[in-house]
C-alpha positions in Angstrom: 24.0 -0.2 -0.7 21.0 1.3 -2.4 18.0 0.0 -0.4 14.6 -0.5 -1.9 12.4 -2.4 0.6 8.9 -3.7 0.3 7.0 -4.1 3.6 3.8 -5.9 2.8 1.6 -5.3 5.7 2.1 -1.6 6.2 2.0 -0.1 2.7 -0.7 2.6 2.5 -1.5 4.2 -0.8 -4.3 6.4 0.4 -2.3 9.6 0.5 -1.8 9.3 -3.3 -5.5 10.0 -3.7 -6.0 12.8 -1.2 -7.3 16.0 -2.8 -8.1 19.3 -1.2 -11.7 20.2 -1.5 -12.7 23.8 -0.8 -16.0 22.8 0.6 -18.1 19.8 1.2 -21.4 19.0 2.8 -23.3 16.1 4.1 -26.9 15.1 3.8 -28.8 13.1 6.4 -31.4 10.5 5.6 -34.1 9.2 7.9 -32.9 6.2 9.9 -29.5 6.1 8.3 -26.1 7.4 8.9 -24.5 10.5 7.3 -23.2 10.3 3.8 -20.7 12.6 2.2 -22.4 13.9 -0.9 -19.5 16.1 -2.1 -17.5 13.0 -2.9 -19.9 12.0 -5.6 -21.0 15.3 -7.1 -18.7 18.1 -7.8 -16.1 20.5 -6.5 -17.0 24.2 -6.0 -16.0 27.1 -3.9 -19.2 27.5 -2.0 -21.9 24.9 -1.3 -25.3 26.3 -0.4 -27.4 23.1 -0.8 -26.7 19.4 -0.4 -26.7 18.7 -4.1 -26.3 22.0 -6.1 -27.9 22.2 -9.5 -30.3 19.3 -8.7 -33.7 19.6 -10.3 -36.6 17.4 -11.1 -35.2 16.6 -14.5 -32.6 14.3 -12.9 -35.5 11.8 -12.2 -36.5 11.6 -15.9 -32.9 11.7 -17.2 -31.9 8.7 -15.1 -35.1 6.8 -16.0 -34.5 7.5 -19.7 -31.0 6.1 -19.2 -32.3 3.0 -17.4 -34.7 2.3 -20.3 -31.9 2.8 -22.8 -29.5 0.5 -20.9 -32.2 -2.2 -20.6 -32.9 -2.1 -24.3 -29.3 -2.0 -25.3 -28.5 -5.0 -23.2 -31.5 -7.1 -24.3 -31.7 -9.9 -26.8 -32.8 -9.0 -30.4 -36.2 -7.4 -30.7 -37.6 -10.4 -32.6 -36.6 -12.8 -29.9 -38.0 -10.6 -27.1 -41.3 -10.4 -29.0 -41.5 -14.1 -29.5 -40.7 -14.9 -25.9 -43.3 -12.3 -24.6 -46.0 -13.7 -26.8 -45.2 -17.2 -25.6 -45.4 -16.1 -22.0 -48.8 -14.6 -22.5 -50.1 -17.8 -24.1 -48.8 -20.0 -21.3 -49.8 -17.7 -18.4 -52.5 -19.1 -16.1 -55.6 -17.0 -15.4 -54.3 -16.0 -12.0 -51.1 -14.6 -13.5 -48.8 -17.5 -12.6 -46.9 -19.9 -14.8 -45.9 -23.5 -14.3 -43.4 -22.7 -11.6 -43.2 -23.6 -7.9 -44.2 -20.6 -5.8 -44.1 -22.2 -2.4 -41.1 -22.9 -0.1 -37.9 -21.0 0.3 -36.4 -21.5 -3.1 -38.7 -19.7 -5.5 -36.8 -18.9 -8.7 -36.7 -15.4 -10.2 -38.0 -16.7 -13.5 -41.5 -15.4 -12.9 -40.2 -11.8 -12.6 -37.8 -12.3 -15.5 -40.8 -13.3 -17.7 -42.5 -10.1 -16.7 -39.4 -8.0 -17.3 -39.1 -9.4 -20.9 -42.8 -8.7 -21.4 -42.3 -5.1 -20.2 -39.5 -4.7 -22.7 -41.7 -6.0 -25.5 -44.6 -3.8 -24.4 -42.7 -0.6 -24.1 -40.1 -0.8 -26.9 -41.1 0.7 -30.2 -40.5 -1.7 -33.1 -41.6 -4.9 -31.3 -44.7 -6.8 -32.5 -46.1 -6.5 -29.0 -45.5 -2.8 -28.6 -48.4 -1.3 -26.5 -50.6 -4.4 -27.1 -53.4 -4.7 -24.5 -53.0 -8.4 -24.1 -49.4 -8.0 -23.1 -50.3 -5.2 -20.7 -52.9 -7.3 -19.0 -50.5 -10.3 -18.6 -48.0 -8.0 -17.0 -50.5 -6.7 -14.5 -51.7 -10.2 -13.7 -48.2 -11.4 -13.2 -47.3 -8.6 -10.8 -50.5 -9.1 -8.8 -49.8 -12.8 -8.5 -46.2 -12.1 -7.3 -47.5 -9.7 -4.7 -50.1 -12.3 -3.5 -47.6 -15.2 -3.1 -44.8 -12.8 -1.8 -42.0 -15.4 -1.9 -39.2 -15.2 0.7 -36.0 -17.0 -0.5 -33.6 -18.8 1.9 -30.8 -16.8 0.2 -30.8 -13.1 1.2 -29.5 -12.2 -2.2 -32.8 -13.0 -3.9 -34.9 -11.1 -1.4 -32.7 -7.9 -1.4 -31.1 -7.8 -4.8 -32.4 -10.3 -7.4 -36.2 -9.9 -6.9 -36.2 -6.2 -6.1 -34.0 -5.1 -9.0 -36.2 -6.9 -11.5 -39.4 -5.4 -9.9 -37.9 -1.9 -10.0 -36.8 -2.3 -13.6 -40.2 -3.4 -14.6 -41.7 -0.4 -12.9 -39.4 2.0 -14.8 -40.1 0.3 -18.1 -43.9 0.5 -17.6 -43.7 4.2 -17.1 -43.0 4.3 -20.9 -46.0 2.2 -21.9 -49.2 3.5 -23.4 -51.1 2.2 -20.4 -49.4 2.8 -17.0 -49.6 0.3 -14.2 -52.5 0.9 -11.8 -51.5 3.2 -9.0 -52.5 0.6 -6.4 -50.3 -2.1 -8.1 -47.3 0.3 -8.2 -47.9 0.9 -4.5 -47.9 -2.8 -3.8 -44.6 -3.2 -5.6 -43.1 -0.2 -3.7 -44.2 -1.9 -0.5 -42.2 -5.0 -1.5 -39.1 -2.9 -2.4 -39.2 -0.9 0.8 -40.1 -3.7 3.2 -38.1 -6.6 1.8 -35.5 -5.0 -0.4 -33.0 -4.3 2.3 -30.8 -1.3 2.9 -27.5 -0.9 1.0 -25.8 0.7 3.9 -25.9 -2.7 5.6 -23.9 -4.3 2.8 -20.3 -4.0 1.4 -18.6 -3.9 -1.9 -20.6 -5.3 -4.9 -23.4 -6.5 -2.6 -23.9 -2.8 -1.7 -23.7 -1.5 -5.3 -26.2 -4.1 -6.5 -28.6 -3.5 -3.7 -28.3 0.3 -4.2 -29.5 -0.1 -7.8 -33.2 -0.6 -6.9 -32.9 2.4 -4.5 -31.9 4.5 -7.5 -34.8 3.3 -9.5 -37.3 3.8 -6.7 -35.9 7.3 -5.9 -36.6 8.3 -9.5 -40.0 6.6 -9.7 -41.3 8.3 -6.5 -39.3 11.5 -7.1 -37.8 10.9 -3.7 -34.6 12.8 -3.6 -33.3 11.3 -0.4 -33.7 7.8 -1.7 -32.0 8.6 -5.0 -29.1 10.4 -3.2 -28.6 7.5 -1.0 -28.7 4.9 -3.8 -26.1 6.8 -5.8 -23.8 7.6 -2.9 -23.9 4.0 -1.7 -23.0 2.9 -5.2 -20.0 5.1 -5.4 -18.7 5.2 -1.8 -17.2 1.7 -2.0 -14.7 3.4 -4.3 -12.2 3.7 -1.5 -9.2 1.8 -0.3 -10.2 -0.6 2.5 -9.1 -3.6 4.5 -12.7 -5.0 4.3 -14.9 -5.9 1.4 -13.6 -4.1 -1.7 -10.5 -2.6 -3.2 -7.5 -3.2 -0.9 -4.6 -0.8 -0.4 -2.5 -3.0 -2.8 -5.4 -2.9 -5.4 -6.4 -6.5 -5.0 -10.1 -7.1 -4.2 -11.5 -9.0 -1.3 -15.0 -10.3 -0.6 -16.6 -12.6 1.9 -13.9 -11.9 4.5 -10.2 -11.8 3.8 -10.6 -13.7 0.5 -9.2 -12.9 -2.9 -12.0 -12.1 -5.4 -10.7 -9.8 -8.2 -13.0 -11.7 -10.5 -16.6 -12.6 -9.6 -17.4 -10.0 -6.8 -14.7 -7.7 -8.3 -16.2 -8.1 -11.7 -19.7 -7.3 -10.4 -18.3 -4.2 -8.6 -16.6 -2.9 -11.7 -19.6 -3.5 -13.9 -22.0 -1.9 -11.3 -20.0 1.2 -11.2 -19.8 1.5 -15.0 -23.6 1.0 -15.4 -24.3 3.5 -12.7 -22.1 6.0 -14.5 -24.3 5.5 -17.6 -27.5 5.9 -15.6 -26.2 9.2 -14.3 -25.1 10.5 -17.7 -26.5 14.0 -18.3 -27.7 14.4 -14.7 -26.1 16.4 -11.9 -24.4 13.3 -10.4 -20.8 13.2 -11.3 -18.1 10.9 -10.0 -15.3 12.7 -8.1 -11.8 12.7 -9.5 -10.6 11.0 -6.3 -13.0 8.1 -6.7 -12.3 7.9 -10.4 -8.6 7.6 -9.7 -9.2 4.6 -7.4 -11.5 3.0 -9.9 -9.0 3.5 -12.8 -6.1 2.3 -10.7 -7.9 -0.9 -9.7 -8.7 -1.6 -13.3 -5.2 -1.0 -14.6 -3.2 -2.3 -11.7 -5.0 -5.6 -11.2 -8.3 -6.3 -13.0 -7.1 -6.0 -16.6 -3.9 -7.8 -15.7 -5.7 -11.0 -14.6 -7.3 -11.3 -18.1 -5.1 -13.0 -20.6 -6.5 -12.7 -24.1 -10.2 -13.2 -23.5 -10.0 -15.2 -20.3 -9.5 -14.8 -16.6 -6.8 -16.5 -14.7 -8.7 -19.1 -12.7 -7.1 -18.1 -9.3 -9.0 -14.9 -8.9 -12.5 -16.3 -9.3 -13.2 -17.8 -5.9 -16.1 -20.2 -6.0 -17.1 -18.9 -9.4 -14.5 -21.1 -10.9 -17.1 -23.9 -10.6 -19.5 -22.5 -13.2 -19.4 -23.0 -17.0 -17.9 -20.2 -19.1 -16.9 -18.1 -16.0 -13.3 -17.6 -17.3 -14.6 -15.8 -20.4 -14.6 -12.0 -20.4 -16.0 -11.7 -23.9 -18.8 -9.3 -22.7 -16.5 -7.0 -20.8 -15.6 -4.6 -23.7 -19.0 -2.9 -23.4 -18.1 -1.9 -19.9 -14.6 -0.8 -20.9 -16.1 1.5 -23.5 -18.1 3.2 -20.8 -15.0 3.5 -18.6 -12.9 4.9 -21.4 -15.3 7.7 -21.8 -15.1 8.6 -18.1 -11.3 8.1 -17.9 -10.0 9.4 -21.3 -6.5 9.9 -19.9 -6.1 6.1 -20.0 -8.1 5.5 -23.2 -5.2 3.8 -25.0 -5.0 1.2 -22.2 -8.7 0.4 -22.4 -8.6 0.3 -26.2 -5.7 -2.2 -26.1 -7.6 -4.4 -23.6 -10.7 -4.3 -25.8 -8.6 -5.4 -28.7 -7.1 -8.3 -26.8 -10.5 -9.5 -25.4 -12.2 -9.2 -28.7 -9.3 -11.2 -30.2 -8.6 -8.6 -32.8 -5.1 -8.4 -31.4 -2.9 -11.1 -29.8 -2.9 -11.6 -26.0 0.5 -9.9 -25.9 -0.8 -6.6 -27.4 0.5 -3.6 -25.5 0.9 -5.6 -22.2 3.3 -4.1 -19.8 6.2 -6.0 -18.2 5.0 -6.0 -14.5 5.4 -8.1 -11.4 3.3 -7.6 -8.3 2.9 -9.4 -5.0 -0.6 -8.4 -3.6 0.4 -8.5 0.1 -3.1 -8.1 1.4 -4.4 -11.1 -0.5 -1.4 -13.5 -0.6 -1.5 -13.4 -4.4 1.4 -12.9 -6.9 0.8 -11.8 -10.5 3.7 -12.0 -13.0 2.6 -10.2 -16.2 4.8 -10.3 -19.3 3.8 -9.5 -22.9 4.5 -13.1 -23.9 2.9 -14.8 -20.9 1.2 -14.5 -17.5 1.8 -16.5 -14.4 0.2 -16.2 -11.0 0.3 -17.9 -7.6 -2.4 -18.1 -5.0 -1.5 -18.9 -1.4 -3.2 -18.6 2.0 -2.0 -17.6 5.4 -3.4 -17.0 8.9 -4.4 -13.6 7.6 -6.4 -14.7 4.6 -9.1 -17.2 3.6 -8.8 -20.2 1.2 -11.1 -20.2 -1.8 -14.6 -20.7 -0.3 -17.3 -23.2 -1.0 -21.0 -22.4 -0.2 -24.5 -22.8 -1.6 -23.3 -26.2 -2.9 -20.8 -24.4 -5.1 -17.1 -25.1 -5.7 -17.2 -28.2 -3.6 -13.7 -29.4 -4.7 -11.7 -26.1 -4.5 -9.9 -26.6 -1.2 -6.4 -26.9 -2.8 -6.6 -23.8 -5.0 -4.9 -21.7 -2.4 -2.1 -24.2 -1.7 0.1 -22.5 -4.3 -2.1 -22.9 -7.3 -0.5 -21.5 -10.4 -2.1 -20.5 -13.7 0.4 -20.5 -16.6 -1.0 -18.8 -19.7 0.2 -17.8 -23.1 -2.9 -17.8 -25.2 -5.2 -17.4 -22.2 -7.6 -20.3 -23.0 -5.4 -23.0 -21.5 -8.0 -23.8 -18.8 -11.3 -22.7 -20.3 -14.1 -25.0 -19.1 -11.6 -27.7 -18.1 -12.8 -27.9 -14.6 -15.3 -30.8 -14.8 -12.4 -32.8 -16.1 -9.8 -31.7 -13.6 -8.3 -33.9 -11.0 -8.9 -31.4 -8.2 -6.2 -33.0 -6.0 -3.6 -32.1 -8.7 -4.2 -28.4 -9.2 -1.3 -26.8 -11.1 1.5 -25.7 -8.7 0.2 -27.6 -5.7 1.9 -30.3 -3.6 -0.8 -32.7 -2.4 -1.7 -36.3 -1.5 -3.4 -37.6 -4.6 -6.9 -38.9 -4.3 -7.6 -36.9 -1.1 -10.0 -34.0 -0.8 -10.9 -31.7 2.0 -14.2 -29.8 2.2 -14.0 -27.3 5.0 -16.9 -25.3 6.5 -18.6 -23.1 4.0 -17.7 -19.5 3.3 -13.9 -19.6 3.7 -11.4 -20.8 6.2 -8.1 -19.3 7.3 -4.7 -20.8 6.4 -2.5 -22.3 9.1 0.9 -20.5 8.6 2.1 -16.9 8.5 5.3 -17.1 6.5 3.5 -16.3 3.3 4.4 -13.4 1.1 6.5 -11.9 -1.7 8.9 -9.2 -2.7 9.2 -7.5 -6.1 11.3 -5.0 -7.9 8.2 -4.3 -10.1 9.3 -6.6 -13.0 10.8 -9.6 -11.1 10.3 -11.1 -7.7 10.3 -13.9 -5.1 7.2 -15.4 -3.4 7.0 -18.0 -0.6 4.3 -20.2 0.8 5.0 -22.2 4.0 2.5 -24.9 3.5 0.9 -27.0 6.2 -2.3 -28.5 4.7 -4.1 -31.8 4.7 -1.3 -33.5 6.6 1.2 -32.3 4.0 4.0 -29.8 4.6 6.3 -28.0 2.2 8.4 -24.8 1.8 7.1 -23.7 -1.6 9.0 -21.0 -3.4 8.8 -19.1 -6.7 11.6 -17.0 -8.3 10.2 -14.8 -11.1 12.5 -13.6 -13.8 11.9 -12.3 -17.3 11.8 -15.5 -19.4 11.3 -18.1 -16.7 9.9 -18.9 -13.3 11.9 -21.2 -11.0 9.7 -23.3 -8.7 11.2 -24.9 -5.7 10.0 -27.0 -2.8 11.8 -28.2 0.3 10.9 -30.1 3.4 8.1 -32.0 1.6 6.7 -34.3 4.2 3.3 -36.0 4.6 1.5 -38.7 6.5 -0.9 -41.2 4.9 -0.7 -43.8 2.3 -1.4 -41.7 -0.8 1.1 -40.7 -3.4 2.3 -37.2 -2.9 2.7 -35.2 -6.1 3.8 -31.7 -7.1 1.8 -30.8 -10.2 3.6 -28.7 -12.8 0.5 -28.2 -14.9 -2.9 -29.6 -15.7 -4.4 -27.9 -18.7 -6.3 -28.5 -21.9 -4.3 -30.6 -24.3 -3.5 -28.2 -27.1 -1.3 -29.9 -29.7 1.8 -32.2 -29.5 3.7 -32.9 -26.3 7.5 -33.1 -26.8 9.8 -34.7 -24.3 13.6 -34.7 -24.1 15.6 -36.9 -21.8 19.1 -36.5 -20.3 20.2 -39.3 -22.7 19.2 -37.2 -25.6 16.0 -39.0 -26.7 13.6 -36.6 -28.3 10.0 -37.8 -28.6 7.0 -36.0 -30.1 3.7 -37.4 -28.6 0.7 -36.8 -30.8 -2.9 -37.3 -30.0 -4.6 -38.0 -26.7 -3.1 -41.4 -25.8 0.1 -40.5 -23.9 0.7 -42.0 -20.4 4.3 -42.1 -19.5 6.7 -42.1 -16.5 10.3 -40.9 -16.5 13.3 -40.8 -14.2 15.7 -39.0 -16.6 13.5 -36.3 -18.1 15.3 -33.1 -19.0 12.4 -31.0 -20.4 8.8 -31.1 -21.7 7.2 -28.7 -24.2 3.5 -28.3 -24.7 1.3 -25.5 -26.0 4.2 -23.0 -26.2 5.2 -23.6 -22.5 8.4 -25.4 -21.6 9.1 -27.2 -18.3 12.7 -27.9 -17.4 13.5 -30.5 -14.7 17.0 -29.4 -13.6 17.6 -31.9 -10.8 15.7 -34.9 -12.2 13.2 -36.9 -10.3 10.3 -39.2 -11.0 8.0 -37.5 -13.5 4.5 -38.5 -14.6 3.1 -37.2 -17.9 -0.3 -37.9 -19.4 -2.2 -36.5 -22.4 -5.6 -38.3 -22.2 -9.3 -37.8 -22.4 -11.0 -37.2 -19.1 -14.7 -37.1 -18.3 -16.4 -35.2 -15.5 -19.5 -33.2 -14.7 -20.2 -29.6 -13.6 -22.5 -31.1 -11.0 -19.5 -32.8 -9.3 -18.2 -29.4 -8.3 -21.4 -27.4 -8.0 -24.5 -29.2 -7.0 -27.1 -27.5 -9.1 -25.1 -27.4 -12.4 -25.4 -29.8 -15.3 -25.2 -33.5 -14.7 -24.2 -34.2 -18.3 -20.8 -35.8 -19.0 -18.1 -33.4 -20.1 -15.1 -34.7 -21.9 -11.8 -32.8 -22.3 -8.4 -33.9 -23.5 -6.1 -33.0 -20.6 -2.4 -32.5 -20.4 -1.0 -33.3 -16.9 2.7 -33.1 -15.8 3.8 -33.9 -12.2 6.7 -34.8 -10.0 6.2 -37.8 -7.7 7.4 -37.8 -4.0 6.1 -41.3 -3.2 3.8 -41.9 -0.2 4.6 -40.3 3.2 7.8 -38.5 2.1 10.1 -37.1 4.7 12.0 -33.9 3.8 11.7 -34.5 0.1 12.3 -31.6 -2.4 11.5 -30.6 -5.9 12.7 -28.1 -8.6 11.3 -27.2 -12.0 11.5 -24.2 -14.2 8.6 -22.9 -16.3 9.8 -21.4 -19.6 6.8 -19.9 -21.4 6.8 -18.7 -25.1 8.9 -21.6 -26.4 7.7 -23.3 -29.6 10.3 -25.8 -30.7 12.7 -28.3 -29.4 15.6 -26.2 -30.7 14.4 -23.3 -28.6 14.2 -25.5 -25.5 17.7 -26.9 -26.0 19.0 -23.4 -26.6 17.5 -22.2 -23.4 18.9 -25.1 -21.3 22.3 -24.7 -22.8 22.5 -21.0 -21.6 22.5 -22.2 -18.0 21.2 -18.9 -16.8 19.6 -20.4 -13.7 21.6 -21.6 -10.7 19.7 -23.2 -7.8 22.0 -22.2 -5.0 20.0 -23.7 -2.1 16.8 -25.6 -1.6 16.4 -26.5 2.1 13.9 -25.9 4.9 16.2 -23.1 6.1 17.2 -21.3 2.9 16.1 -21.3 -0.7 18.1 -19.3 -3.2 18.4 -18.8 -6.9 20.8 -16.8 -9.1 20.0 -15.6 -12.6 23.3 -15.4 -14.4 22.4 -13.0 -17.2 20.6 -10.6 -14.9 23.1 -11.0 -12.2 20.2 -11.2 -9.8 20.0 -13.2 -6.6 16.8 -14.2 -4.7 16.9 -15.5 -1.2 14.3 -16.9 1.2 15.4 -17.2 4.8 12.8 -19.3 6.6 14.2 -18.7 10.0 16.3 -16.1 11.9 20.1 -15.8 11.7 20.5 -17.8 8.5 23.4 -17.3 6.1 23.9 -18.2 2.5 27.5 -17.9 1.3 29.5 -18.9 -1.8 32.4 -17.5 -3.9 30.2 -14.6 -5.2 28.0 -13.5 -2.4 27.3 -13.9 1.3 24.0 -12.8 2.9 23.0 -13.1 6.5 19.6 -12.1 7.8 18.8 -11.7 11.5 15.1 -12.4 10.8 13.2 -14.7 8.5 12.6 -12.6 5.3 12.8 -12.4 1.5 15.7 -10.6 -0.2 16.6 -9.7 -3.7 20.2 -8.6 -4.4 21.5 -7.1 -7.6 24.7 -5.1 -8.2 24.4 -1.8 -9.9 26.9 0.9 -10.9 29.7 2.3 -8.8 30.0 -0.8 -6.6 26.5 -0.4 -5.1 24.0 -3.1 -4.4 20.3 -2.8 -4.9 18.3 -4.7 -2.2 14.6 -5.5 -2.1 13.4 -6.9 1.3 10.1 -8.0 2.7 8.8 -9.6 5.9 6.2 -12.2 4.9 5.0 -12.6 8.5 4.1 -8.9 8.7 5.2 -8.8 12.3 8.8 -7.5 12.3 9.9 -4.0 13.4 13.4 -4.2 11.8 15.5 -6.5 9.8 19.3 -6.4 9.8 21.2 -7.7 6.7 24.9 -8.4 6.3 25.8 -8.6 2.6 29.3 -9.3 1.2 29.9 -9.3 -2.6 32.9 -11.0 -4.2 36.2 -9.2 -3.8 35.1 -7.3 -0.7 37.0 -7.8 2.5 34.1 -7.2 4.9 30.3 -7.5 4.8 28.2 -4.3 4.6 25.5 -4.2 7.3 22.2 -2.4 7.2 19.3 -2.3 9.5 15.9 -1.7 7.8 13.3 -0.1 10.0 9.9 -1.4 8.9 7.2 1.2 8.8 
C-alpha cells in the first residue's frame, strides 16, 4: 500500500518559508512592543543601524508616491474639477455642507468632499489648480471638522475611515501653492494621534488599513519611528497564523474563525499592493519570506475563487449582501503591481488579468486543482472548464456573520452552500431575488430563517472536513441546523461532482428541500425523463414538478438524478430588494429571472436521503445522454453510517465512515476503518493501492484501515499515526 494521508488539523507549512538571515535587528517604539525591522527591509551581513540606508529622502519619496496613487485612482480630471467647484458653491460660511454633524453616525462625506477638493487644487491640469477660492474652502472645511470632532458609533470610522482621508488631504496639500496653516495641520495631527488608533491593536486588513495613516503621518512629520511602525505593521500580517489573516492552509479568516478570502481578504491583498507602491524607490523592501506568503496566498486560494470576472459567493462573508460585490473588474490594477514584485509568477498574474478583463475565457490557463481548506471548513474544486465550492461549518468555525444590519438572511450559507460556475456570472447580483432558505447545496426547511447573534456563531458538529489527492477529493458536513439533520457528502471527480445526503430528518411543518441550484436564468432549460421525454423550456414561465426526471440542463451545467425523487423546477421572474438583506441598502425593487432546481423531502422527513450529480460543461441533450450512458458513477452506499462512490473510468473509490468500526464490502473492494474518517482508494501499478485519509474531527491520534482488493485472499492492514 502506498499511503498518502491528509491530516487537516495539524498540517503546518511554516517551515517552507523559513530563511536563514545572517543578521537582524529590532527597533523599539515608545509605548509599543518590539517590531522586527529586518523582516521588512533587507538582508545583509552586518546591521549597524535599525534601518540601514534610510535618509530623509524616504519621506518625500513616499509622499510623492502617495500623490501619484491618489491621482491615478481618481475620477477624470474634468469630473473632479466640476465636483470641487460645486462643493465650493454649496459650502456654508462656517465650512459645513448640508449634512448631519451631530450624533454617532456622521458620514465621511464631508471629508470626501475636501479630499476631492484637495485633488483639484493640487493637480496640474484641473481648472481649479491652485485657485484661492478652493484653498479657502478646504481650510474652512477642515476647521469645521475639527470643531465638530465627530465620534462614530463604529470604530472603523474613527480609526480608519476618517483618519485616512484626513492624512491623505494633508499629504496632497503639501503640493499646493498655498500650504495649510501650521496651526490647522497641528489640529489635524491631534485628531490622527488621539482618535486614529494604534495598528498594533488590530489584526489582518484592519491593521493594514489603520497603519496607512501612520505611514502618511510619519512622512508628514518626518517622524521615523511612526513611519517604521506604520510600514512594519502593514507587512507583518504576512505570516501564517491561526488568527485573523492567512491560515496555514492559505485560506483567510477574519472576525474570529470565519472564512473571508474575499472582503477582508481582498482588502488585505490590496492594502499590501498599495503599500508596495508607496514604498517604491525608498529603502523599505518586502522580504522574500513575506513575498512568498503573499504570492502563495494569491495563487493557492485568492485567484482560484475568481471565475472569469466574478468571485464565488461563498468566500465573501456578509459582503455578499451588497450590490456588485462579486465583481473583481478593478482587481487587475493590483495584479499589475503584484506582478512587478513577483516576476517569477508573472505568467499566472497575466493569465488572471486576461480572465478578469474578459479578453480570455474563464478557462484560460486555469490549473486542475482540488483543495480542502481544513482551517476554514471550505472546499474548492477548480477545473479549467468549471469551478465548484462547498462551504460548511463546525464547532471549530463560524457561520457567515451578520452585523451592522448587513447580511441579515445569510444563516444557511455555511450549511453546505455550493457555487457552481462555468462562466462566472451565474450569481451576479441575484441576491435580492434569492430565496435565502434555498441556497444552492443546502438542505433546509423552506420558508424558515434563522438570525443568530451578530458577528458569527459556531457550528454544532465536528465531523466536518475533506480529503484530497490535489485534483479529486471527498468532503463531508454532518449537519444539525435549524431542527434539520443530514449527512451531507460531496465526491469530486474530473467531470462531475456526486452530491449525497443521508439521514435527512427534521421537525416542523415546513417542506424540507435540498436545493441543487438557484442561479440567474441564462437561456433554455432542458429536461429529460426516464420515459424518454425531452422538453426544452424557453423563457421565464416554467414551473414544473417531476417524479421521473433523469436529468436537467441549464447554462452549460447538467444535473443528473440517478435515484429519482420528487423534483421541483422553476424558471421565473422574482422580485426583491437589497434592503431586505442589508438594512441601509436600496429599497428599490430588483427583478431577476431565476432558475431553481430542488429535491423535495416532504415535511418532517425521517431518515430520508438524496443523490444528484452535477455535470458542468455540457451544452446539449446529446452530451447529457452520452454522459449518462457511460455509467461512470456508482453510488455504493448512502446511509448514516457509510457513504461511498466509485468512479469506473478512474477506478477511484471514495468512502465516508461516519462512525467507528464501519466496513464497506462488495465484490471489488472491502474497507474497514476503526475510526470515523474519510478515505480515497485507487489501485496503482505493481498491485499497490494509493490511499488518502483524513480525520474530519481533528481529534484522532491514529487510524487503522483494513483494505482488501478483489482477488486478494486477505486484507492489508495499516495504522496511520496522525501528526
